[in-house]
C-alpha positions in Angstrom: 26.0 -11.4 13.4 24.3 -12.2 10.9 20.4 -12.8 12.7 21.1 -9.7 14.1 21.3 -8.1 10.4 17.7 -10.7 9.1 15.9 -10.1 12.7 16.1 -6.5 11.7 15.0 -6.4 8.4 12.7 -9.2 9.2 10.9 -6.6 12.0 11.9 -3.8 10.2 9.6 -4.8 7.8 6.3 -6.0 9.9 6.4 -3.0 12.1 6.7 -0.4 8.3 3.4 -2.7 7.5 2.2 -3.0 10.5 2.7 1.6 11.0 1.2 1.6 7.2 -2.6 -0.1 8.6 -3.0 2.2 10.5 -2.2 4.9 8.3 -4.5 2.5 5.9 -7.4 3.3 8.5 -7.2 7.1 8.9 -6.5 8.1 5.5 -9.2 10.4 4.2 -9.5 9.9 1.5 -8.7 7.2 -2.0 -5.4 8.6 -3.6 -4.3 8.8 0.3 -5.4 5.5 0.9 -3.6 3.8 -2.4 -0.2 5.6 -2.0 -0.1 3.7 1.8 -0.8 1.3 0.2 1.6 1.0 -1.7 4.2 2.1 0.5 3.4 -0.4 2.6 3.5 -3.2 -0.5 6.5 -2.7 -1.1 8.5 -1.3 1.8 7.1 -3.6 3.9 7.6 -7.0 1.9 11.3 -5.9 0.8 12.4 -5.9 4.8 11.0 -9.8 4.9 12.5 -10.5 1.3 16.1 -9.1 1.8 16.1 -10.4 5.6 15.7 -13.9 3.7 18.1 -13.0 1.1 20.6 -12.8 4.3 19.5 -15.9 5.8 19.9 -18.0 3.2 22.4 -16.7 1.6 21.4 -15.2 -1.8 19.6 -16.9 -4.0 17.2 -15.5 -8.0 14.2 -16.6 -6.3 14.4 -13.1 -3.7 15.6 -11.0 -6.3 13.0 -11.6 -8.8 10.9 -11.5 -6.4 12.1 -7.8 -5.4 12.4 -7.2 -9.1 8.6 -7.7 -9.8 7.6 -6.3 -6.7 9.6 -3.2 -8.0 8.3 -3.4 -11.8 4.2 -4.2 -10.8 3.4 -2.5 -7.7 4.1 1.2 -8.8 2.2 0.3 -12.2 -0.9 -1.4 -10.5 -1.9 2.1 -8.7 -0.5 4.0 -10.9 -3.8 2.1 -13.0 -6.2 2.2 -10.0 -5.4 6.0 -9.3 -6.4 6.5 -13.1 -9.4 4.7 -13.1 -10.9 7.0 -9.6 -9.1 10.0 -11.4 -11.7 9.2 -13.9 -14.6 7.9 -12.6 -14.1 11.4 -10.1 -13.9 13.1 -13.2 -16.4 11.4 -15.9 -19.3 11.9 -12.3 -18.9 14.6 -11.1 -21.3 14.7 -8.4 -19.1 11.2 -6.8 -16.6 12.1 -4.8 -14.1 10.0 -2.2 -14.7 8.2 1.4 -14.3 10.5 4.1 -12.1 10.0 6.6 -15.4 9.2 8.9 -15.0 5.7 6.5 -14.9 3.0 9.4 -11.8 1.6 8.7 -10.8 2.6 6.1 -12.7 1.6 3.1 -13.5 3.1 0.7 -16.7 3.2 -0.4 -18.6 6.3 -2.9 -22.0 8.3 -2.3 -23.2 10.8 -4.3 -23.6 14.5 -3.4 -27.7 14.8 -2.9 -26.7 12.0 -0.1 -24.9 13.2 2.2 -26.2 16.4 1.9 -29.5 15.0 3.1 
């Protein structure tokens, strides 16, 4: 029974990370990509770490890593989002990459380069 629970957690975490990767490719702008990557990092890693916690009978290391992820991933994403917001506020001609950007790679373009 324990192996079944571990398998469900591991496959669930991997599936969530895979789906988030697809969502990252389809996200239309920088803020959407940040949200998708944050969710993938948090829930995908949680599935793997909880599977490890159940399989090995629990340990302090897994709990510390879970707590570290819970605290640092949202804070890091907030700092990046604020930096992007400040960039757009200070430079009105710069905008996020369009949805047709290959592989969802963020890039910045000025309004003049897009129109010309």
